N, C-alpha and C positions, 0 to 999 in steps of 0.2 A: 504494500500500500504506500502510495506517495505521500499521503496525508495521514495524520493520526486517527482520523475517523472516516469511514467510508460506508456508503449504503447503495443498494441497487436491487432491481427486480431479479427474480429467478423463475425459471420455468423448466419443469421436467416432465416429459411424457412418461408413459408406462415403461418401466425398466429398472434395472438394478445397477447401483453404483458400487463397485467392488472396492475392497480395501478399507483400511482404517486410517483416519486422518488425525493429526495432532498439530496444533499451531500455537504460536506464542502470543496471539492476540485473542480477545474475547469476541464471541459471536452471539448475535441475537437474531433469531429467525421468526418471522411472522407469517404463518400459513394463511393464505387468503382463499385458496380453492384446492379441492382434491384431498389426497391423503398420502402420507409417507410413513414408512416403518423404518426405524433406525435403532441401532444398538448404542446406547449411551447410558451407563449405569443401569443396565437392564434393557429389555426390549420395549421400545416406545412406539406408540401409534399416534401420529400427529394428524389432527383433523383441522379443517378450515376454522380459523379463529384462534388456534393455539399459538403460544409463544414459546419457543425452545431456546434455552440459554445454555451456552457452552463456555465454561471458564477456560482460560489459557492452560494448555497442557492436558486437557481432558480428552482421552481417545474416544472417537465416535465413528460409527460405520461398521459394516456396510449399510447401505440404505436402499430401500425398495420404494420407488415412486409410482403413484397412481394419479396421473394428470395433476401433479402438484404444482402450485404457483404460490408466490409470496414475495416477501421482502427480506433481504439479509442486511444486517448492519454488523460491521466489524470495527473494533477500536483497540488501539495499542495502550499499554499501561500508562504512558505519559499523557494520554488524552484526559485522564481524570487528574485534576490539579491537586497539588499538595494541600491547598486550602480546603478541598473537598475530602481530604484524607483518602488517598488512593491505595493502590495495591500494597504499598509498603507499610500501610497502617493496619494495626490489628482491629481497629474499630471500623473504618471505611464505611460510613453510613450509606453513601450512594451505591456501594457495591454489595449491599446486604443480600440481594437475591443470589448473586454469584457466590458469596461467602457461605450461604446456607447450602448451596449445591455441593460446595467443597466438603461440607460436614455431613453429607449424605442425604439431603433433601431432594425432592423430585425436581428434575430439570425442566419441567413444563409448567407454564402459567396459563391461567384461563381468564383473559380479560373480558370485561363487559363490552357491549356493543359500542358505547361511547368511548371507552378506553381504546378499543381497536381503531376507531376513526381517528382519534388524536394521535395514536402511535403511527398509523399509516401516513398521516399528514406530516408529522415530523420527519419520518424516514424519507419522504419525497423531498422535503426541504434540504435534508442532509445530502441526498444524492445530487441535487442541483448545486448546492454550495460547494461540494467537494470537486465538482467538475469545472468550476470556474477558477480564475486566477485573480479574484478581487482582493483588494486590501482588507486585512482583518478576517480573512477566510478561516483561519484556525480558531480565532476567538469565537466566531459565529458557530463553527462546528462544535466547539466545546460547550457553548450555551445550549445548543439543540440536544447534544448528548446528555447534558444534565437533566433536561426536561424528560427525555426518554427514560433515564435511570430512575428519576423520581416516580414516573408512572409505573415502572416495573415494580417498585417497592409497594405500590398500592394494590397490585393485582393479587388474586387468590391462586394458590397452587391446588392442583387436584388432590382429593383425599387418598386416592389409590397410590401406593408406593411403587416404585419401579421394582423390577424382578430382584435385583441385588441391591439391598440397602446397606449403608455403612460407609465408613471412611477408609478407603484403601490406603496402603502404605505410601504409594506414590502421591496420592492426593494430600496426605498428611505432610509429606516432605515438601510439596509445592506450597502448601499453606504456610509452613514454617519459613521457607525461603522468602515468600512474598512479604511476610511480616518482619523479617530480620535481615533482608538483603543489603541494607545500607550500613550494617554493622560488620565487624570482623566475623566472617562466616566461612566455614569450610565443610566438606563432606563429613569430616569427623564430628563437627558441631551438630550438623543436622541429624546424623545417626544417633548421637548421644541424646538429643532432644526427643527422639522417637523411641529410645530404648532398644535399638537394634545395632547390629554390627555395621561398620562402614561398607564392608564388602556386600552385605545383603541389600542395604539401601541403594547402593550404587547400581547393583544389578537390576533391582525391581524398577527403579526410576528409568533407567536406560531402556529396559524391555517395554515398559508401558507407554513412555512418552517419546522414545526415539532420541532423547537428549540426556546428557550427563547432568549430575547435580551442579557441577561447576559451570556448565553451559547455561543452566537456568539462573544461577546466581548472576552470571555475566549479563544475561538478557534483561533482568530487572534493574540492574545497576546502570546499564546503558540507556534504558528507558528513562530513568530519573535524570541521567546526564543530559539527554536530549531535551527533556522538559526544562531543565535549568539553563541550558545553552540558548534555547529559544525564548524563554520567558523572563530571564533575569540578565543583569549585566555583571554577574559574578565572574571573577577571573577563573581561568581554566584550572589553576592549582587549587583554588578554593572549591570548585566543583568536584575535582578529583577527590579531595578529602571528604566532602559531604557524601559521596557515593561509595566510600569504602576503600579508597586507595591513598595511602600516605605518600607514595612515590608518584609524582605527577608524570614523570617520564614513562613509567609503566602504564599509567592510565592512558596517556596519549597513544602509546603503542597498541594497547588493546582496542581503543576506540577506532584507530585507523584500520586495524585488522577487520573489525566488524563492519565499518561504514565506508572504507576506502579512502577516507580523507581525515585530516586532523580535526580535533574539536573546533579550533578556530575557523577553519575553512567551512566546516559544517554549519557553524553559527552564521557566517556571512551569507551562505546560500539560503539558510532558513529565514533569516531576517529580510533578505532581499525578496524572497517569495511572498512574505507577509505584507 
């Protein structure tokens, strides 16, 4: 995604989408027509009007579509500002529905008719805004995303639980990483917090998400670095320290490896685009 928030229409005729997907951004799916069956924390059947939430790192798929149509919204961790207490916060009020899914709750919400209309309206606005190069685009996207997340918090979850309820070890690991990624954190720390061996945690996280614990720590730190580079005038060395790196040279090297440019160059591009 070129911008932190993206939305668009999707259409799937009858058929099966094979394989399991895992991504580092959050996804919101609003089904407007048809039906789809997908495996995510159990076997889900999504009907028209349902909202399906997929937190970062949650494996999902394969999917069987039956003339399914709807809207998809994706957002990166930095899209939720620090003032709103984003992924790195243990409270994160705007991310309540995603947090509850992390702890084993049902990943489908059932909005009312008026909630669906509002949600669809905001998704259309997000899609139009993300496609433009207008000044203040990211601020507008952030404001619209906030409206969407507030609406999700108001929606009701179905009473029926998915097939497999409970918090998997990989989900627990990701939850701990999200909450503590800006502190000194390693595989050993995560394993100790979960009461398991480092080898076991490393294997489970890699198997379920396709990424290592270290890669997930890096993902969330880089997201916070991007947020600060775009939204503040803090020096690069200050940002490096705030996202968990005492050595600014090491931080710059990691940032360049992930993004292809230095933090300073990324900031110039980002601010020019805004």
